[in-house]
N, C-alpha and C positions, 0 to 999 in steps of 0.2 A: 546211689540206689534210687533216690527220688527221680533223677533224670531218666533212668531206665524204666521206672514204673510209668511215668508220664508218656514216654514215647511208645513203649510196647503195648500199653493200654490203647493208645490211639491206633497203632498198627492193627491189632486184633479186632478192634471195633470196625475198622474200615473193611477188613477181610470178611468179617461176618456179614456186613451190609451188602457187599458184592455177591456173596453166596445167596443171601435171602432174596435178592432182586434178580437172580439168574444172570448176573453180570460178571461172575468170577471167571478169571482167566488163569490157565496154567499152560506150561510149555509142552506141546505134543512132541513125541520123540519118534524118529524114524531111523531105520538102519542106514539108508542112503537113498539116492533118487536117480532116475534115468529121465531122459527127455519125455515130458508128459506124464510120468509115472513116479510113484513112491514105493519104496520097499519097507514094509513094517512087519517085524517078526517073521521075516522070510517070505511074506506074501506081497505080491505085486498089486498095487492099487492105482486106479485112475486118479490122477492129480488134477482137480478142477479148481484149485484156488491159488496157484502160483502165478507170478508175473513173468515167468520165463517163456514169453509168447512165441518165440521162434525155436525153442528147445536147444539153445546154444550153450546154456550153463553147464550141461553135462554131455554135450554132443561129442561123439568119438573124434571127429575131425578137429574140433576146438580143443579137446584135451590133448591130442597129439601135438597140435601147434603150441599149446601151453608147455608141454614137456621140452620142446625145442627152445622156446623162449626162456625157460628156466635155466638153460645152460649159458645164456649170454646176458640175462638181466637179473639184477638182485631182487630179493623178495621185498626188501624195505628200502626207502629212500634215505633214511638215516638223519634227516634234518628237515626243517621247513624249506620250502622251495626258494625263499628269499635268502637262505644261507647257503647250503651246499646240496639241497635236496632236489634241485631242478636238473633233470637229465634230458638228453636229446629226445628220448622216447616220449617224455611229457610234451615237449614242443611239437613233435610230429603228430601226436594224438590231437592236440588242440588245433593244429592246421587242418587235419582231416575233419574234425567236428565243424569247424567254421565253413569249410568247403561244402560239407554235406547239408548244413543248415542254411547255406547261401548268405552267411553273414561275413563281417570283416574279420572277426577275431573270436577267440574262445578262451575259457579258463576252466581248468579241471580241479575239483575238490574231492576229498576223501569219501564223501557220502552225499546222497541227494538231500537228505534232511538238513545236513550242515550247509549245503548250497543255499537252500531257501532261507533258512534262519539267518545265515551270515549275510547274504546279498540284500535281503529286504531291510534288515536292521542297519545296513551300511548306506542304502540309498535314501532312506527317509528318516527324519528325526523330528524333534519339537518344532512346531510351526508348519510342518508339512502335513499332507493328508493322503491316506491310503484308502482306496476303494476296492473292496474284495468281494467276489461272488460268494454267496452264503454256502455253496457246496464245495468250496475250495478245501484242499488237503490240510490236515492239522499242522504240518510244517509251515505252511503259509500263514496260518493264524498265529502260530507261535512267533514267527518272524515279525509280523505286524505288531503284536503286543510288545515285543522286545524293543522295537524301534523307538517307541515313545511318541510317534506321530499320531495325529487324530485318525481314528480307525472307523470306517463306515462299511457296513456289509449290505450290499444290494441283493434283492431277491434274485434267485437263480436265473441267469441269462436275461435279465430284465434291462434292456438297453434304455428304455424310457426313464426308469427310476435312476439308473446310473447317470444319465444326462442331467437330470434334475439335481442330483447330489453334487455333481461337478460344478454346477452353477451356484448352488447355495452353500456348499460346504468346502469349497476349494481352499487349499492352503498356499503357502509360499511356493512349494513344489508339490505336484500331484502325481501319484503312482496308482495305476489301475492294474489289478492282478487277477488272473483267471487260470484255472486248469485248461489245458487244451482238450484232453479227454478226462471227464470226471470219473474218479477212480471207483466210486461206489455205484454209479448208475450207467456208466459207459456212453453217455451222450457227449456231443462235441460242442464246444463253445462257439458262439457267433463271432468269429474272429474278425471278419470284415467290418462289422459294425463297431466292435471294440476298438479296432485300429483307427477307424474314422473319428470316433469320439476322442481318442487320445491325441490325434493330430490337431483336431479343432480346439481342444482345451489346453494344448501345450503339455500334456501329461506323457509320462513314460508308460508303456504297456509291457508288463511282464507276463509271459505265457509259460506256465509250468507244463511242459510237454512230456512228462515222465512216461505216460501211458500211450502217447502217440508216436514217440520216437521208435523207429524200427518197424512200425506197424502200418502207419498211414502214409499216403503220398506215393507217387509212382516209384520211388526208390527207397521208401521207408523213412524219408527225411522228416515226416511228421505232419502235425495238424495244419500248419500254415500251407504247406505244399498241397495237402489234400484239398484245401479250399481254394487253391489257385492264388494264394496271396504271396507276393514277393516280400522278402525281408526289407525293412527300412530302418533307419537309425533311431527311430523312436520306439523300437521293439527290442526287448531282451527275451531270449528263449532259454529256459531252464530245462534240463533233462537229466536222466540218470543213465549210468552204465550198467546198472544191476537188474534191469528188466529185460527187454527184448535183446539187448546187446550181450547179456549173459556174463557180465563181469562184476565189477563193484566200483562205485564212485558216483559223483555228480558233476555237472558242468553248467556253465552259463555261456551263451553266445550273444554277441552284440557288436557294437561299433568298436573300433580300436580305442577310441577315447574312453568309452565306458569301461572296457576291460582294463585299461591302464589305471583308471580311477580305482577299480576294485583291488588291483594288485597293491596299490598304495594305502588303501583305507579300510579294506574288508578284514576285520579282526579274525574272523573264522578262517580266512585263508592265510593271513600273515602268521598266526600263532599255531598253526597245525603242521605236523609232519606231512610232507608231500605224499600223495597217493603212491602205492606200491608200483615201482617201475614194471614189475612183472605183470600186474593187473592192467597197467596202462598198455602194455604190449598185447595182452589178450584182447582188450577192448578194441585196439587199433585193428587187429586181425579180423575180429568178428564184424566190425563195421564195414571193412573192405569186402567181406564175404556177403553181407546183406546187400550191399550196393551192386555186386556183380552177379548174385544168384537170385533171380526173381522167383524161383520155385519156392523159396522159404516163405515169402509173404503169400504166395498163391496157395500153398498148403494150409496156412493159417486161415485164409479167407474161406477155403472149402470146409475146414473144421467148424468155423463160426457159422456158416450157412447151414451145415448139416445139423448141428445141435439146435439151432433156432427152428428149423423145419420139423425136427423130430418132436420138440416140445409142443409145437402147434398141433401136430398130428395126434398127440396124446391129450389135447384139450387145455394146454397151458398157453394163453395168449402172450406173445412176446413181440416187441417191435423189431423192425429191421435196423441194423446198425453195422457199419464197417468195423467198429471197435470190438475187440475180443473180450468184452466184459458184459456179463448178462446177469442182472439182479433178479432173483425170484423173491418178491416181497411176501413175507409171512406175518408181519405185524408184531406179534408177541414174541419176546425173547425166548420164552420157554418153548414155544412151538418151533422156533428156529433151531434151538439146541436139539430138540427131538428129531427134527429133520436131518440135521448133520449126523446124528448117531445112526439113524436108519440108513443113510447113504453109506456110512462107513461099514455097516454090517454087510452091505452089498459090494464092498471093495471099491468104494468111491470116496475120495477125500474132498470135502467141500465144507469150508468153515462157516459157522454161524456168525454173521456180523451183527453186533448189538450196540446199543448206546454205551459210551458216548461217541463211538465212531460214526453212528448214524442217529438221526433224531428218534426220540421216544415214539414207539408205535410203528416204526419202520424197520424192525429187525428183518434180516433176509439171509438167504443163501446167495452168495456172490460167486457166480461161475466165471472162470477165466479159461480161455481156450489156448491151445498150444499147437503149433504146426506139426508136432510129433504125435498127436492123438490119433489112435486108430478109429476110423469112422464108426464101425460097429459098436465100439465101446461107448461112444457118445450117444448113440441111439439107446443103448442099454441104460445109460445114466438118465436119459429123458424119461424112459419107462419107469425106472425106480422112483424118480422124483414125483412123477404123476401119481403113482400108486400111493405114496405117502400123503400127498395133498388131498386125494380123493377119500382116503380113510381117516384123515385128520382135518376136518373142516374147521373154519374159524370158530 
């Protein structure tokens, strides 16, 4: 009984604290979703906070392909891939990913979070040093902490500070990590400069391209291609299958030697059941479609441009960016929650992003675009958002 009292007193105290600070979270419930839209209590709502950038997760063609694949591929792989869970479809997906990212090899994991945590903690350890952009995703931070390596965070996109840290704090092995597209702000990392610093210092550069894959570059291959940078063997590219690709899972692309090392030493890969063969098949199909059907990315770009122009027309200044992520900074977490509720009342789903996901004082509505969004609905969303901001000043 004493153990229960100690633990449940702690649980309730933390829950009360989250509520008092407007940081409490609960699971929203929806009936189902369609490309770019959610169904809630029978009502169709514009979905402006998903990462399904190309609308493939519930696309009718993707679903039909999934039904066909379900007849020939099992739902589960039944074992870790180093035992009996490695099927031909896994190998074919990895070949396609490596070709798409223009790298030598690839390795697929069950989730994106697991990929980052597993790969980072496998690459670096005691005596090594990791240099991570301060705006990097939480999964990167967790992987860095788990590694046991010295962990240095440089100011966002600050190449000069990073160069100084590499000279003064370098370890036995050095690892530089950056998001390709930063998930909360939608800006793109200075990858050419980061690649040059990595080459000069003998470091590996790990680019988390979860939000650039399928979105940027001439064929959707990501942030490196968008900036005209060729893959080289000092670069590792991480990505997910669960955003623009519309399936589930994570992957890492790099040299054959680096991937061989991960197969042998990455605990998160070795001791996990292999990704669902059926999901691997869906991902393979959707990647092939992204590469062959340029209209998907073009529709996303049109939606992105339409929303940004509409927001400016209604007096909300927003920058230009090819990334389909658009933060509307509101500052106070309570104000962000009120804005999210006002949008929901207008049939628009846009979550309030609050600490610890973003720093104190930078709570926001994070808008995410989808190729399936109807353009008039985006204009309506801009109008609704502007009305809230004008009637609810700082």
